[in-house]
PyMOL Python script that loads the backbone (N, CA, C, O; Angstrom):
from pymol import cmd

cmd.read_pdbstr("""\
ATOM      1  N   MET A   1     -75.549  31.189  48.660  1.00  0.00           N
ATOM      2  CA  MET A   1     -75.285  29.696  48.534  1.00  0.00           C
ATOM      3  C   MET A   1     -74.662  29.849  47.115  1.00  0.00           C
ATOM      4  O   MET A   1     -75.343  30.018  46.104  1.00  0.00           O
ATOM      5  N   SER A   2     -73.393  29.778  47.136  1.00  0.00           N
ATOM      6  CA  SER A   2     -72.481  29.524  45.520  1.00  0.00           C
ATOM      7  C   SER A   2     -72.181  28.201  45.479  1.00  0.00           C
ATOM      8  O   SER A   2     -72.086  27.633  46.567  1.00  0.00           O
ATOM      9  N   ASP A   3     -71.986  27.491  44.357  1.00  0.00           N
ATOM     10  CA  ASP A   3     -71.315  26.579  44.167  1.00  0.00           C
ATOM     11  C   ASP A   3     -69.865  26.830  44.152  1.00  0.00           C
ATOM     12  O   ASP A   3     -69.344  27.873  43.756  1.00  0.00           O
ATOM     13  N   LYS A   4     -69.130  25.593  44.705  1.00  0.00           N
ATOM     14  CA  LYS A   4     -67.866  25.821  44.915  1.00  0.00           C
ATOM     15  C   LYS A   4     -67.083  25.424  43.493  1.00  0.00           C
ATOM     16  O   LYS A   4     -65.917  25.753  43.273  1.00  0.00           O
ATOM     17  N   ASN A   5     -67.941  24.641  42.536  1.00  0.00           N
ATOM     18  CA  ASN A   5     -67.368  24.532  41.238  1.00  0.00           C
ATOM     19  C   ASN A   5     -67.540  25.772  40.472  1.00  0.00           C
ATOM     20  O   ASN A   5     -66.671  26.278  39.762  1.00  0.00           O
ATOM     21  N   THR A   6     -68.557  26.160  40.640  1.00  0.00           N
ATOM     22  CA  THR A   6     -68.646  27.882  39.888  1.00  0.00           C
ATOM     23  C   THR A   6     -67.600  28.840  39.971  1.00  0.00           C
ATOM     24  O   THR A   6     -67.167  29.563  39.074  1.00  0.00           O
ATOM     25  N   THR A   7     -67.265  28.761  41.108  1.00  0.00           N
ATOM     26  CA  THR A   7     -66.192  29.760  41.833  1.00  0.00           C
ATOM     27  C   THR A   7     -64.868  29.077  41.126  1.00  0.00           C
ATOM     28  O   THR A   7     -64.130  29.856  40.522  1.00  0.00           O
ATOM     29  N   THR A   8     -64.638  28.175  41.145  1.00  0.00           N
ATOM     30  CA  THR A   8     -63.143  27.617  40.671  1.00  0.00           C
ATOM     31  C   THR A   8     -63.320  27.652  39.169  1.00  0.00           C
ATOM     32  O   THR A   8     -62.378  27.771  38.385  1.00  0.00           O
ATOM     33  N   THR A   9     -64.299  27.566  38.901  1.00  0.00           N
ATOM     34  CA  THR A   9     -64.161  27.309  36.912  1.00  0.00           C
ATOM     35  C   THR A   9     -64.179  29.010  36.627  1.00  0.00           C
ATOM     36  O   THR A   9     -63.601  29.492  35.653  1.00  0.00           O
ATOM     37  N   LYS A  10     -64.740  29.628  37.372  1.00  0.00           N
ATOM     38  CA  LYS A  10     -64.503  31.409  37.266  1.00  0.00           C
ATOM     39  C   LYS A  10     -62.869  31.737  37.701  1.00  0.00           C
ATOM     40  O   LYS A  10     -62.319  32.746  37.260  1.00  0.00           O
ATOM     41  N   ASP A  11     -62.376  31.078  38.328  1.00  0.00           N
ATOM     42  CA  ASP A  11     -60.873  31.635  39.219  1.00  0.00           C
ATOM     43  C   ASP A  11     -59.867  30.799  37.823  1.00  0.00           C
ATOM     44  O   ASP A  11     -58.817  31.313  37.438  1.00  0.00           O
ATOM     45  N   ASP A  12     -60.381  29.558  37.245  1.00  0.00           N
ATOM     46  CA  ASP A  12     -59.664  28.847  36.504  1.00  0.00           C
ATOM     47  C   ASP A  12     -59.610  29.841  35.003  1.00  0.00           C
ATOM     48  O   ASP A  12     -58.598  29.885  34.304  1.00  0.00           O
ATOM     49  N   LEU A  13     -60.796  30.548  34.702  1.00  0.00           N
ATOM     50  CA  LEU A  13     -60.932  30.853  33.665  1.00  0.00           C
ATOM     51  C   LEU A  13     -60.364  32.356  33.754  1.00  0.00           C
ATOM     52  O   LEU A  13     -60.064  32.846  32.666  1.00  0.00           O
ATOM     53  N   ALA A  14     -60.161  33.210  34.968  1.00  0.00           N
ATOM     54  CA  ALA A  14     -59.794  34.275  34.961  1.00  0.00           C
ATOM     55  C   ALA A  14     -58.187  34.110  34.816  1.00  0.00           C
ATOM     56  O   ALA A  14     -57.501  34.993  34.301  1.00  0.00           O
ATOM     57  N   LYS A  15     -57.621  32.836  35.342  1.00  0.00           N
ATOM     58  CA  LYS A  15     -56.252  32.856  35.098  1.00  0.00           C
ATOM     59  C   LYS A  15     -55.729  32.167  33.913  1.00  0.00           C
ATOM     60  O   LYS A  15     -54.551  31.819  33.828  1.00  0.00           O
ATOM     61  N   VAL A  16     -56.690  31.952  32.912  1.00  0.00           N
ATOM     62  CA  VAL A  16     -56.777  31.658  31.587  1.00  0.00           C
ATOM     63  C   VAL A  16     -56.417  33.048  30.639  1.00  0.00           C
ATOM     64  O   VAL A  16     -55.615  33.199  29.718  1.00  0.00           O
ATOM     65  N   GLU A  17     -57.387  33.995  31.297  1.00  0.00           N
ATOM     66  CA  GLU A  17     -57.327  35.177  30.280  1.00  0.00           C
ATOM     67  C   GLU A  17     -56.249  35.884  30.519  1.00  0.00           C
ATOM     68  O   GLU A  17     -55.460  36.363  29.704  1.00  0.00           O
ATOM     69  N   ARG A  18     -56.242  35.946  31.950  1.00  0.00           N
ATOM     70  CA  ARG A  18     -54.639  36.896  32.413  1.00  0.00           C
ATOM     71  C   ARG A  18     -53.316  36.069  32.164  1.00  0.00           C
ATOM     72  O   ARG A  18     -52.259  36.525  32.599  1.00  0.00           O
ATOM     73  N   SER A  19     -53.333  35.081  31.601  1.00  0.00           N
ATOM     74  CA  SER A  19     -52.064  34.563  31.404  1.00  0.00           C
ATOM     75  C   SER A  19     -52.122  34.909  29.580  1.00  0.00           C
ATOM     76  O   SER A  19     -51.171  35.465  29.031  1.00  0.00           O
ATOM     77  N   LEU A  20     -53.395  34.474  28.799  1.00  0.00           N
ATOM     78  CA  LEU A  20     -53.288  34.859  27.208  1.00  0.00           C
ATOM     79  C   LEU A  20     -53.251  36.554  27.047  1.00  0.00           C
ATOM     80  O   LEU A  20     -52.661  36.854  26.009  1.00  0.00           O
ATOM     81  N   TYR A  21     -53.646  37.527  27.675  1.00  0.00           N
ATOM     82  CA  TYR A  21     -53.345  38.795  27.564  1.00  0.00           C
ATOM     83  C   TYR A  21     -51.881  38.978  28.163  1.00  0.00           C
ATOM     84  O   TYR A  21     -51.505  40.086  27.779  1.00  0.00           O
ATOM     85  N   ASN A  22     -51.039  38.470  28.818  1.00  0.00           N
ATOM     86  CA  ASN A  22     -49.914  38.894  29.516  1.00  0.00           C
ATOM     87  C   ASN A  22     -48.819  37.903  27.889  1.00  0.00           C
ATOM     88  O   ASN A  22     -47.881  38.447  27.306  1.00  0.00           O
ATOM     89  N   ALA A  23     -49.226  36.800  27.636  1.00  0.00           N
ATOM     90  CA  ALA A  23     -48.607  36.319  26.435  1.00  0.00           C
ATOM     91  C   ALA A  23     -48.538  37.153  25.420  1.00  0.00           C
ATOM     92  O   ALA A  23     -47.581  37.121  24.645  1.00  0.00           O
ATOM     93  N   THR A  24     -49.619  38.073  25.281  1.00  0.00           N
ATOM     94  CA  THR A  24     -49.659  38.595  23.909  1.00  0.00           C
ATOM     95  C   THR A  24     -49.379  40.074  23.833  1.00  0.00           C
ATOM     96  O   THR A  24     -49.300  40.834  22.868  1.00  0.00           O
ATOM     97  N   GLY A  25     -49.205  40.330  25.605  1.00  0.00           N
ATOM     98  CA  GLY A  25     -48.535  42.043  25.678  1.00  0.00           C
ATOM     99  C   GLY A  25     -49.517  42.719  25.520  1.00  0.00           C
ATOM    100  O   GLY A  25     -49.248  43.788  24.972  1.00  0.00           O
ATOM    101  N   ILE A  26     -50.786  42.548  25.806  1.00  0.00           N
ATOM    102  CA  ILE A  26     -51.906  43.591  25.364  1.00  0.00           C
ATOM    103  C   ILE A  26     -52.377  43.877  26.703  1.00  0.00           C
ATOM    104  O   ILE A  26     -52.390  42.862  27.399  1.00  0.00           O
ATOM    105  N   SER A  27     -52.713  44.779  27.207  1.00  0.00           N
ATOM    106  CA  SER A  27     -53.634  45.451  28.221  1.00  0.00           C
ATOM    107  C   SER A  27     -54.932  44.534  28.489  1.00  0.00           C
ATOM    108  O   SER A  27     -55.655  44.382  27.504  1.00  0.00           O
ATOM    109  N   LYS A  28     -55.277  43.984  29.526  1.00  0.00           N
ATOM    110  CA  LYS A  28     -56.509  43.554  29.432  1.00  0.00           C
ATOM    111  C   LYS A  28     -57.912  44.275  29.807  1.00  0.00           C
ATOM    112  O   LYS A  28     -59.073  43.868  29.781  1.00  0.00           O
ATOM    113  N   ASN A  29     -57.101  45.991  30.306  1.00  0.00           N
ATOM    114  CA  ASN A  29     -58.030  46.763  30.544  1.00  0.00           C
ATOM    115  C   ASN A  29     -58.718  47.508  29.307  1.00  0.00           C
ATOM    116  O   ASN A  29     -59.701  48.248  29.263  1.00  0.00           O
ATOM    117  N   ILE A  30     -57.893  47.071  28.373  1.00  0.00           N
ATOM    118  CA  ILE A  30     -58.840  47.829  27.186  1.00  0.00           C
ATOM    119  C   ILE A  30     -59.836  47.844  26.829  1.00  0.00           C
ATOM    120  O   ILE A  30     -60.348  48.829  26.297  1.00  0.00           O
ATOM    121  N   PHE A  31     -60.495  46.571  27.052  1.00  0.00           N
ATOM    122  CA  PHE A  31     -61.749  46.166  26.763  1.00  0.00           C
ATOM    123  C   PHE A  31     -62.509  46.170  27.945  1.00  0.00           C
ATOM    124  O   PHE A  31     -63.625  46.675  28.069  1.00  0.00           O
ATOM    125  N   ASN A  32     -61.902  45.623  28.751  1.00  0.00           N
ATOM    126  CA  ASN A  32     -62.650  45.655  30.349  1.00  0.00           C
ATOM    127  C   ASN A  32     -61.982  46.601  31.457  1.00  0.00           C
ATOM    128  O   ASN A  32     -60.952  46.268  32.043  1.00  0.00           O
ATOM    129  N   THR A  33     -62.564  47.652  31.666  1.00  0.00           N
ATOM    130  CA  THR A  33     -61.823  48.307  32.524  1.00  0.00           C
ATOM    131  C   THR A  33     -62.450  48.332  33.967  1.00  0.00           C
ATOM    132  O   THR A  33     -63.628  48.404  34.319  1.00  0.00           O
ATOM    133  N   ASP A  34     -61.247  48.248  34.710  1.00  0.00           N
ATOM    134  CA  ASP A  34     -61.831  48.162  36.348  1.00  0.00           C
ATOM    135  C   ASP A  34     -61.946  49.688  36.736  1.00  0.00           C
ATOM    136  O   ASP A  34     -62.513  49.813  37.822  1.00  0.00           O
ATOM    137  N   GLY A  35     -61.610  50.755  36.222  1.00  0.00           N
ATOM    138  CA  GLY A  35     -62.132  52.138  36.205  1.00  0.00           C
ATOM    139  C   GLY A  35     -61.308  52.967  35.157  1.00  0.00           C
ATOM    140  O   GLY A  35     -60.512  52.519  34.333  1.00  0.00           O
ATOM    141  N   ASN A  36     -61.695  54.357  35.382  1.00  0.00           N
ATOM    142  CA  ASN A  36     -61.627  55.369  34.258  1.00  0.00           C
ATOM    143  C   ASN A  36     -59.845  55.633  34.659  1.00  0.00           C
ATOM    144  O   ASN A  36     -59.295  56.145  33.684  1.00  0.00           O
ATOM    145  N   MET A  37     -59.051  55.446  35.619  1.00  0.00           N
ATOM    146  CA  MET A  37     -57.716  55.289  35.644  1.00  0.00           C
ATOM    147  C   MET A  37     -56.766  54.255  34.654  1.00  0.00           C
ATOM    148  O   MET A  37     -55.649  54.368  34.147  1.00  0.00           O
ATOM    149  N   ALA A  38     -57.772  53.236  34.656  1.00  0.00           N
ATOM    150  CA  ALA A  38     -57.087  51.918  33.862  1.00  0.00           C
ATOM    151  C   ALA A  38     -57.111  52.328  32.546  1.00  0.00           C
ATOM    152  O   ALA A  38     -56.083  52.724  31.998  1.00  0.00           O
ATOM    153  N   LEU A  39     -58.393  52.265  31.863  1.00  0.00           N
ATOM    154  CA  LEU A  39     -58.503  52.947  30.744  1.00  0.00           C
ATOM    155  C   LEU A  39     -57.455  53.997  30.353  1.00  0.00           C
ATOM    156  O   LEU A  39     -56.651  53.805  29.441  1.00  0.00           O
ATOM    157  N   GLU A  40     -57.510  55.235  31.166  1.00  0.00           N
ATOM    158  CA  GLU A  40     -56.578  56.057  30.707  1.00  0.00           C
ATOM    159  C   GLU A  40     -55.032  55.684  30.608  1.00  0.00           C
ATOM    160  O   GLU A  40     -54.212  56.266  29.897  1.00  0.00           O
ATOM    161  N   LYS A  41     -54.811  54.717  31.365  1.00  0.00           N
ATOM    162  CA  LYS A  41     -52.937  54.441  31.357  1.00  0.00           C
ATOM    163  C   LYS A  41     -53.059  53.525  30.181  1.00  0.00           C
ATOM    164  O   LYS A  41     -52.162  53.736  29.365  1.00  0.00           O
ATOM    165  N   SER A  42     -54.024  52.419  29.783  1.00  0.00           N
ATOM    166  CA  SER A  42     -54.247  51.781  28.775  1.00  0.00           C
ATOM    167  C   SER A  42     -53.649  52.516  27.442  1.00  0.00           C
ATOM    168  O   SER A  42     -52.727  52.290  26.658  1.00  0.00           O
ATOM    169  N   ILE A  43     -54.832  53.683  27.627  1.00  0.00           N
ATOM    170  CA  ILE A  43     -54.433  54.370  26.142  1.00  0.00           C
ATOM    171  C   ILE A  43     -53.105  55.087  26.075  1.00  0.00           C
ATOM    172  O   ILE A  43     -52.490  55.103  25.009  1.00  0.00           O
ATOM    173  N   LEU A  44     -52.702  55.589  26.990  1.00  0.00           N
ATOM    174  CA  LEU A  44     -51.478  56.261  26.885  1.00  0.00           C
ATOM    175  C   LEU A  44     -50.151  55.423  26.456  1.00  0.00           C
ATOM    176  O   LEU A  44     -49.214  55.777  25.740  1.00  0.00           O
ATOM    177  N   ASN A  45     -50.440  53.880  27.306  1.00  0.00           N
ATOM    178  CA  ASN A  45     -49.257  53.197  26.858  1.00  0.00           C
ATOM    179  C   ASN A  45     -49.428  52.526  25.460  1.00  0.00           C
ATOM    180  O   ASN A  45     -48.461  51.934  24.981  1.00  0.00           O
ATOM    181  N   ASP A  46     -50.485  52.580  24.852  1.00  0.00           N
ATOM    182  CA  ASP A  46     -50.954  52.086  23.464  1.00  0.00           C
ATOM    183  C   ASP A  46     -50.336  53.358  22.355  1.00  0.00           C
ATOM    184  O   ASP A  46     -49.827  53.194  21.246  1.00  0.00           O
ATOM    185  N   GLU A  47     -50.551  54.444  22.986  1.00  0.00           N
ATOM    186  CA  GLU A  47     -50.241  55.671  22.528  1.00  0.00           C
ATOM    187  C   GLU A  47     -48.957  55.608  22.162  1.00  0.00           C
ATOM    188  O   GLU A  47     -48.679  55.763  20.973  1.00  0.00           O
ATOM    189  N   SER A  48     -47.749  55.325  23.305  1.00  0.00           N
ATOM    190  CA  SER A  48     -46.728  55.443  22.833  1.00  0.00           C
ATOM    191  C   SER A  48     -45.890  54.386  22.183  1.00  0.00           C
ATOM    192  O   SER A  48     -44.702  54.523  21.891  1.00  0.00           O
ATOM    193  N   THR A  49     -46.712  53.186  21.958  1.00  0.00           N
ATOM    194  CA  THR A  49     -46.225  52.073  21.390  1.00  0.00           C
ATOM    195  C   THR A  49     -46.457  52.263  19.657  1.00  0.00           C
ATOM    196  O   THR A  49     -45.845  51.706  18.745  1.00  0.00           O
ATOM    197  N   ILE A  50     -47.197  52.924  19.613  1.00  0.00           N
ATOM    198  CA  ILE A  50     -47.932  53.451  18.172  1.00  0.00           C
ATOM    199  C   ILE A  50     -47.133  54.766  17.650  1.00  0.00           C
ATOM    200  O   ILE A  50     -47.063  55.054  16.455  1.00  0.00           O
ATOM    201  N   ARG A  51     -46.520  55.556  18.726  1.00  0.00           N
ATOM    202  CA  ARG A  51     -45.940  56.690  18.393  1.00  0.00           C
ATOM    203  C   ARG A  51     -44.528  56.295  17.821  1.00  0.00           C
ATOM    204  O   ARG A  51     -43.880  56.812  16.912  1.00  0.00           O
ATOM    205  N   ASN A  52     -44.256  55.242  18.617  1.00  0.00           N
ATOM    206  CA  ASN A  52     -42.785  54.743  18.013  1.00  0.00           C
ATOM    207  C   ASN A  52     -42.610  54.270  16.674  1.00  0.00           C
ATOM    208  O   ASN A  52     -41.537  54.388  16.081  1.00  0.00           O
ATOM    209  N   LEU A  53     -43.698  53.701  16.144  1.00  0.00           N
ATOM    210  CA  LEU A  53     -43.916  52.869  15.278  1.00  0.00           C
ATOM    211  C   LEU A  53     -43.891  53.563  14.186  1.00  0.00           C
ATOM    212  O   LEU A  53     -43.141  53.221  13.271  1.00  0.00           O
ATOM    213  N   ILE A  54     -44.852  54.864  14.062  1.00  0.00           N
ATOM    214  CA  ILE A  54     -44.891  56.111  13.412  1.00  0.00           C
ATOM    215  C   ILE A  54     -43.683  56.849  13.152  1.00  0.00           C
ATOM    216  O   ILE A  54     -43.705  57.609  12.184  1.00  0.00           O
ATOM    217  N   LEU A  55     -42.400  56.746  13.992  1.00  0.00           N
ATOM    218  CA  LEU A  55     -41.418  57.203  13.782  1.00  0.00           C
ATOM    219  C   LEU A  55     -40.507  56.753  13.271  1.00  0.00           C
ATOM    220  O   LEU A  55     -39.574  57.388  12.780  1.00  0.00           O
ATOM    221  N   GLN A  56     -40.651  55.471  13.312  1.00  0.00           N
ATOM    222  CA  GLN A  56     -39.940  54.295  12.474  1.00  0.00           C
ATOM    223  C   GLN A  56     -40.353  54.732  11.049  1.00  0.00           C
ATOM    224  O   GLN A  56     -39.476  55.032  10.239  1.00  0.00           O
ATOM    225  N   PHE A  57     -41.549  54.773  10.749  1.00  0.00           N
ATOM    226  CA  PHE A  57     -41.734  54.845   9.412  1.00  0.00           C
ATOM    227  C   PHE A  57     -41.569  56.051   8.571  1.00  0.00           C
ATOM    228  O   PHE A  57     -41.397  56.152   7.356  1.00  0.00           O
ATOM    229  N   THR A  58     -41.679  57.085   9.650  1.00  0.00           N
ATOM    230  CA  THR A  58     -41.078  58.575   9.191  1.00  0.00           C
ATOM    231  C   THR A  58     -39.694  58.712   8.626  1.00  0.00           C
ATOM    232  O   THR A  58     -39.403  59.264   7.565  1.00  0.00           O
ATOM    233  N   ILE A  59     -38.769  58.057   9.596  1.00  0.00           N
ATOM    234  CA  ILE A  59     -37.440  57.980   9.274  1.00  0.00           C
ATOM    235  C   ILE A  59     -37.312  57.362   7.557  1.00  0.00           C
ATOM    236  O   ILE A  59     -36.737  57.868   6.593  1.00  0.00           O
ATOM    237  N   PHE A  60     -38.109  56.067   7.674  1.00  0.00           N
ATOM    238  CA  PHE A  60     -38.037  55.471   6.426  1.00  0.00           C
ATOM    239  C   PHE A  60     -38.332  55.848   5.023  1.00  0.00           C
ATOM    240  O   PHE A  60     -37.925  55.372   3.963  1.00  0.00           O
ATOM    241  N   PHE A  61     -39.231  56.928   5.312  1.00  0.00           N
ATOM    242  CA  PHE A  61     -39.691  57.295   4.285  1.00  0.00           C
ATOM    243  C   PHE A  61     -38.992  58.442   3.863  1.00  0.00           C
ATOM    244  O   PHE A  61     -38.658  58.738   2.716  1.00  0.00           O
ATOM    245  N   ASP A  62     -38.811  59.038   4.881  1.00  0.00           N
ATOM    246  CA  ASP A  62     -37.436  60.395   4.896  1.00  0.00           C
ATOM    247  C   ASP A  62     -36.234  59.790   4.053  1.00  0.00           C
ATOM    248  O   ASP A  62     -35.607  60.573   3.339  1.00  0.00           O
ATOM    249  N   ARG A  63     -35.893  58.540   4.084  1.00  0.00           N
ATOM    250  CA  ARG A  63     -34.642  58.076   3.993  1.00  0.00           C
ATOM    251  C   ARG A  63     -35.204  57.287   1.968  1.00  0.00           C
ATOM    252  O   ARG A  63     -34.364  56.977   1.124  1.00  0.00           O
ATOM    253  N   ILE A  64     -36.189  57.220   1.837  1.00  0.00           N
ATOM    254  CA  ILE A  64     -36.505  56.935   0.345  1.00  0.00           C
ATOM    255  C   ILE A  64     -36.776  58.178  -0.207  1.00  0.00           C
ATOM    256  O   ILE A  64     -36.222  58.112  -1.304  1.00  0.00           O
ATOM    257  N   VAL A  65     -37.345  59.383  -0.106  1.00  0.00           N
ATOM    258  CA  VAL A  65     -37.328  60.563  -0.468  1.00  0.00           C
ATOM    259  C   VAL A  65     -36.094  61.174  -0.698  1.00  0.00           C
ATOM    260  O   VAL A  65     -36.045  62.350  -1.060  1.00  0.00           O
TER     261      VAL A  65
END
""", "prot")
cmd.dss("prot")
cmd.show_as("cartoon", "prot")
cmd.util.cbc("prot")
cmd.orient("prot")
């Protein structure tokens, strides 16, 4: 016996949460994983983003030196 208002509130909250993560471009599964595969894929995605940033810094500092 669940209250329909509670279910609607949870659905609205999930929609807001999903749109917030989508707007910022961050994977929501990095903190709240649905399974071990979601966390693994999220970490790989974040590592690939950071790798590009590190390569840009490497090129920048190589040019300075």
